[in-house]
C-alpha positions as CSV (number, residue, x, y, z in Angstrom):
1,M,45.3,-121.3,-12.1
2,T,42.9,-118.4,-12.6
3,D,39.2,-118.8,-13.5
4,R,40.0,-117.6,-17.1
5,Q,42.5,-120.4,-17.5
6,T,40.4,-123.1,-15.9
7,A,38.0,-123.5,-18.8
8,P,40.6,-123.8,-21.6
9,F,42.7,-126.2,-19.5
10,A,39.6,-128.4,-18.8
11,A,38.7,-128.2,-22.6
12,A,42.3,-129.3,-23.6
13,L,42.3,-132.2,-21.1
14,A,38.8,-133.3,-22.3
15,V,40.1,-133.3,-25.9
16,V,43.2,-135.3,-25.0
17,L,40.9,-137.8,-23.1
18,V,38.6,-138.1,-26.1
19,W,41.4,-138.5,-28.6
20,G,43.1,-141.2,-26.4
21,L,39.9,-143.2,-26.0
22,N,39.3,-142.9,-29.8
23,F,42.3,-145.2,-30.5
24,P,40.8,-148.4,-29.0
25,L,37.4,-147.4,-30.3
26,S,38.9,-147.1,-33.8
27,K,40.5,-150.5,-33.4
28,A,37.1,-152.0,-32.5
29,L,35.4,-150.3,-35.4
30,F,38.1,-151.6,-37.8
31,Q,37.6,-155.1,-36.5
32,Q,33.8,-154.8,-37.1
33,V,33.7,-153.1,-40.6
34,G,37.3,-153.1,-41.8
35,P,39.5,-150.0,-42.3
36,A,38.0,-149.2,-45.7
37,G,34.5,-149.7,-44.4
38,F,35.1,-147.3,-41.6
39,L,36.7,-144.7,-43.9
40,G,33.7,-145.0,-46.1
41,L,31.3,-144.5,-43.2
42,R,33.4,-141.6,-42.0
43,Y,33.2,-139.8,-45.4
44,L,29.5,-140.2,-45.6
45,L,29.4,-138.0,-42.5
46,V,32.4,-135.7,-43.1
47,P,30.8,-133.4,-45.8
48,L,27.7,-132.8,-43.5
49,C,30.1,-131.8,-40.7
50,A,32.1,-129.6,-43.0
51,V,29.1,-127.8,-44.3
52,A,27.7,-127.3,-40.8
53,L,31.1,-125.9,-39.7
54,L,31.4,-123.5,-42.6
55,C,27.8,-122.3,-42.1
56,W,28.3,-121.9,-38.4
57,R,31.4,-119.8,-39.1
58,F,30.5,-117.8,-42.2
59,G,26.7,-118.3,-42.7
60,T,25.9,-118.5,-46.4
61,R,28.8,-116.3,-47.5
62,W,31.8,-118.7,-47.6
63,P,35.2,-117.2,-48.2
64,R,36.6,-117.4,-51.8
65,L,40.1,-118.8,-52.5
66,D,42.5,-117.1,-54.9
67,R,42.9,-119.1,-58.1
68,D,46.5,-120.0,-57.3
69,E,45.4,-121.4,-53.9
70,V,43.0,-124.0,-55.2
71,W,45.4,-126.6,-56.4
72,P,47.7,-126.3,-53.4
73,L,44.7,-126.8,-51.1
74,V,43.6,-129.9,-53.2
75,R,47.0,-131.4,-53.2
76,L,47.6,-130.7,-49.5
77,T,44.3,-132.1,-48.3
78,L,44.6,-135.3,-50.4
79,L,47.9,-135.9,-48.8
80,G,47.5,-134.5,-45.3
81,Q,43.9,-135.6,-44.8
82,G,43.1,-138.4,-47.3
83,L,46.3,-140.4,-47.5
84,H,47.1,-139.7,-43.8
85,L,43.8,-141.2,-42.7
86,M,44.2,-144.2,-45.0
87,L,47.7,-145.0,-43.7
88,S,46.5,-144.4,-40.1
89,N,43.6,-146.8,-40.5
90,Y,45.4,-149.5,-42.4
91,G,48.4,-149.2,-40.1
92,M,46.2,-149.5,-36.9
93,Q,44.5,-152.5,-38.5
94,G,47.9,-154.3,-38.5
95,S,49.1,-152.9,-35.2
96,T,47.5,-152.0,-31.8
97,A,45.7,-149.0,-30.4
98,F,48.6,-148.3,-28.0
99,S,51.2,-148.6,-30.7
100,A,49.2,-146.3,-33.0
101,S,48.9,-143.6,-30.2
102,V,52.7,-143.7,-29.5
103,L,53.9,-143.7,-33.1
104,L,51.5,-141.0,-34.3
105,A,52.8,-138.9,-31.4
106,C,56.1,-138.7,-33.3
107,G,54.5,-136.0,-35.5
108,P,56.4,-133.0,-33.9
109,V,59.7,-134.7,-34.7
110,F,58.8,-135.0,-38.3
111,T,57.7,-131.4,-38.3
112,L,61.1,-130.3,-37.0
113,L,62.9,-132.4,-39.6
114,I,60.8,-130.9,-42.4
115,L,61.5,-127.4,-41.2
116,R,65.2,-128.2,-41.0
117,F,65.7,-129.8,-44.4
118,S,63.5,-127.2,-46.1
119,G,65.9,-124.6,-44.7
120,V,63.3,-122.7,-42.7
121,E,64.8,-123.3,-39.3
122,R,67.9,-124.7,-37.7
123,L,67.9,-127.3,-34.9
124,S,69.6,-126.7,-31.6
125,P,71.7,-129.4,-30.0
126,G,68.8,-130.2,-27.6
127,Q,66.5,-130.7,-30.5
128,V,68.9,-133.0,-32.3
129,A,69.2,-135.1,-29.2
130,G,65.4,-135.3,-28.9
131,V,65.1,-136.4,-32.5
132,A,67.8,-139.1,-32.0
133,A,66.1,-140.3,-28.8
134,A,62.7,-140.5,-30.5
135,A,64.2,-142.4,-33.5
136,A,65.9,-144.8,-31.1
137,G,62.7,-145.3,-29.2
138,A,60.8,-146.0,-32.4
139,L,63.3,-148.7,-33.5
140,L,63.1,-150.2,-30.0
141,F,59.3,-150.1,-30.1
142,M,59.3,-152.1,-33.4
143,A,62.3,-154.3,-32.6
144,D,60.3,-157.4,-31.4
145,K,58.2,-157.4,-34.6
146,L,61.2,-156.9,-36.9
147,L,63.3,-159.6,-35.2
148,A,60.4,-162.0,-35.3
149,A,59.9,-161.3,-39.0
150,D,56.3,-160.3,-38.2
151,W,56.1,-158.3,-41.4
152,H,52.3,-157.7,-41.1
153,A,52.6,-156.0,-37.7
154,G,55.9,-154.3,-38.6
155,L,54.3,-152.9,-41.8
156,G,51.4,-151.6,-39.7
157,D,53.8,-149.6,-37.5
158,L,55.8,-148.3,-40.5
159,M,52.5,-147.1,-42.0
160,L,51.7,-145.3,-38.8
161,L,55.0,-143.5,-38.9
162,A,54.4,-142.6,-42.5
163,A,51.0,-141.2,-41.5
164,A,52.6,-139.1,-38.8
165,A,55.2,-137.7,-41.3
166,L,52.4,-136.9,-43.8
167,F,50.4,-135.0,-41.2
168,S,53.5,-133.1,-40.2
169,Y,54.1,-132.1,-43.8
170,Y,50.5,-131.0,-44.0
171,T,50.8,-128.9,-40.8
172,V,53.9,-127.1,-42.1
173,A,52.8,-126.6,-45.7
174,S,49.3,-125.5,-45.0
175,K,50.4,-122.7,-42.7
176,P,50.2,-120.0,-45.4
177,L,46.7,-121.0,-46.3
178,I,45.6,-121.0,-42.7
179,Q,47.2,-117.6,-42.1
180,H,45.3,-116.2,-45.0
181,H,41.9,-117.9,-44.6
182,G,41.9,-119.4,-41.1
183,G,41.8,-122.9,-39.9
184,V,38.0,-123.4,-40.2
185,T,38.1,-122.6,-43.9
186,V,41.0,-124.9,-44.6
187,L,39.6,-127.7,-42.6
188,G,36.1,-127.3,-44.1
189,Y,37.2,-127.0,-47.7
190,G,39.8,-129.7,-47.3
191,S,37.2,-132.1,-45.9
192,L,34.9,-131.5,-48.9
193,V,37.8,-131.9,-51.3
194,C,38.6,-135.3,-49.9
195,T,35.1,-136.7,-49.8
196,L,34.6,-137.9,-53.4
197,P,38.1,-139.5,-53.8
198,M,37.7,-141.3,-50.4
199,L,34.2,-142.5,-51.2
200,A,35.4,-143.8,-54.5
201,W,38.2,-145.7,-52.8
202,C,35.9,-147.1,-50.2
203,A,32.9,-147.9,-52.5
204,P,33.7,-151.7,-52.7
205,A,33.8,-152.0,-48.9
206,L,30.6,-150.0,-48.5
207,L,28.8,-152.1,-51.1
208,A,30.0,-155.3,-49.4
209,L,29.0,-154.1,-45.9
210,D,26.0,-155.8,-44.3
211,W,24.4,-152.6,-43.0
212,A,21.5,-154.3,-41.3
213,A,23.7,-156.6,-39.3
214,Q,25.8,-153.9,-37.7
215,P,25.2,-153.2,-34.0
216,A,24.1,-149.8,-32.9
217,W,27.5,-149.0,-31.3
218,V,29.1,-149.0,-34.8
219,W,26.9,-146.1,-35.9
220,T,27.2,-144.1,-32.7
221,G,30.9,-144.8,-32.6
222,T,31.4,-143.6,-36.1
223,V,29.4,-140.4,-35.5
224,W,31.3,-139.7,-32.4
225,Q,34.7,-140.3,-34.2
226,V,33.8,-137.8,-36.9
227,A,31.8,-135.1,-35.2
228,G,33.0,-135.4,-31.6
229,G,36.6,-136.4,-31.8
230,G,37.1,-134.9,-35.2
231,F,35.4,-131.5,-35.8
232,I,34.4,-130.6,-32.3
233,G,37.7,-131.9,-30.8
234,W,39.8,-129.8,-33.2
235,L,37.8,-126.7,-32.6
236,A,38.1,-127.1,-28.8
237,W,41.8,-127.8,-29.1
238,G,42.3,-124.7,-31.2
239,W,40.3,-122.6,-28.7
240,A,42.4,-123.9,-25.8
241,N,45.6,-123.1,-27.7
242,E,44.4,-119.6,-28.4
243,R,43.4,-119.0,-24.7
244,R,46.4,-120.7,-23.0
245,G,49.1,-120.5,-25.7
246,V,50.5,-123.4,-27.7
247,A,53.6,-123.8,-25.5
248,R,51.4,-124.4,-22.4
249,T,48.8,-126.5,-24.1
250,A,50.7,-128.7,-26.5
251,P,52.5,-130.8,-23.8
252,L,49.2,-132.2,-22.7
253,I,49.1,-134.2,-25.9
254,Y,51.7,-136.5,-24.4
255,L,49.0,-137.8,-22.1
256,M,47.2,-139.2,-25.1
257,P,49.2,-142.5,-25.3
258,L,48.7,-143.0,-21.6
259,V,44.9,-142.7,-22.0
260,A,45.0,-144.9,-25.1
261,G,47.1,-147.6,-23.4
262,L,45.0,-147.7,-20.3
263,A,41.8,-147.9,-22.3
264,A,43.2,-150.6,-24.6
265,W,44.3,-152.6,-21.5
266,L,41.0,-152.2,-19.7
267,W,38.6,-152.7,-22.6
268,G,40.6,-154.0,-25.5
269,G,42.5,-156.8,-23.8
270,E,45.9,-155.4,-24.9
271,S,49.0,-156.4,-22.9
272,F,52.3,-154.5,-22.8
273,T,55.8,-155.9,-22.3
274,L,58.4,-154.0,-20.4
275,H,60.4,-153.1,-23.5
276,K,57.3,-151.7,-25.1
277,I,56.7,-149.4,-22.1
278,L,60.4,-148.3,-22.0
279,A,60.4,-147.7,-25.8
280,A,57.2,-145.6,-25.5
281,V,58.7,-143.5,-22.7
282,L,61.9,-143.0,-24.8
283,I,59.8,-141.9,-27.8
284,L,57.7,-139.4,-25.9
285,A,60.7,-138.1,-24.0
286,G,62.5,-137.5,-27.2
287,V,59.5,-135.8,-28.8
288,A,59.1,-133.6,-25.8
289,L,62.8,-132.7,-25.8
290,A,62.8,-132.0,-29.5
291,Q,59.7,-129.8,-29.3
292,F,60.0,-128.0,-25.9
293,G,63.4,-128.5,-24.5
294,A,65.4,-126.5,-26.9
295,T,66.7,-123.0,-27.2
296,P,64.7,-120.7,-29.6
297,L,64.9,-121.5,-33.3
298,W,66.4,-119.0,-35.7
299,P,64.5,-118.5,-39.0
300,R,66.6,-118.2,-42.0
301,R,64.0,-117.0,-44.4
302,P,60.2,-116.3,-44.4
303,P,58.4,-119.6,-43.8
304,L,57.5,-121.4,-47.0
305,G,56.8,-118.4,-49.2
306,H,53.6,-116.4,-49.1
307,Q,50.6,-118.2,-50.5
308,T,51.9,-121.4,-52.0
309,P,52.1,-124.3,-49.6
310,G,54.3,-127.2,-50.7
């Protein structure tokens, strides 16, 4: 590895480590303030980070959106950021940190399925096999809860899968906006769009929260989740992708469930059965095969139009 590659590789590994550790941290925060309380605290900080990000990138002259881009941005961010975070938080509340990290890693499979059924790309036999393996692994992963009729935990896992599917839809449908305005603009404006609806949803939880009784780690953990793992993490991940290439950087994301699982075992007291570990391996192997083990995809028409994300 050359010196030019070392820094991006180290940055990508650091981001994966941070994101993996954030799963047990999120679980601890949910147990302390509840999923709605954590979302509310998060969106008290999100607009500050979004404004700081936009000012850092553009100064006081922020880019203007075309009129026909405003509603697609609003719709996409409410689904891909707002509803995605709600499902992730409530899903993790009913599940475990390790389960959340594994099931949310199914995102690339949903992305391929969206591209396939929207007619943008065709799947190769290797990708079909990968999708099938990931689906079988997900069923195996949830089998113990479904067979035991543990509907609360099973619903949590299903919400996590739905969150992964929503974020995949956001990833695909926001591509025209990102190509036109850049990722910083879409992330910053989208975060501001989500703030008021999310605070309105979380207002009862925030009003019921005993602010004075919360330990210091709740505040530092929340700030770290939003600023460190969120904004700074995504910027570092994008920089590493740009320097190393997506194909070389993206596979590192499969280390995230390993980090989350080890952290949840060491500090969260989680235990893992053999069938959970085997199911997780099957899921991640299927996702990797679907994303990286296939022949090149053949586009059938220009991706998703020009400026109107779905």
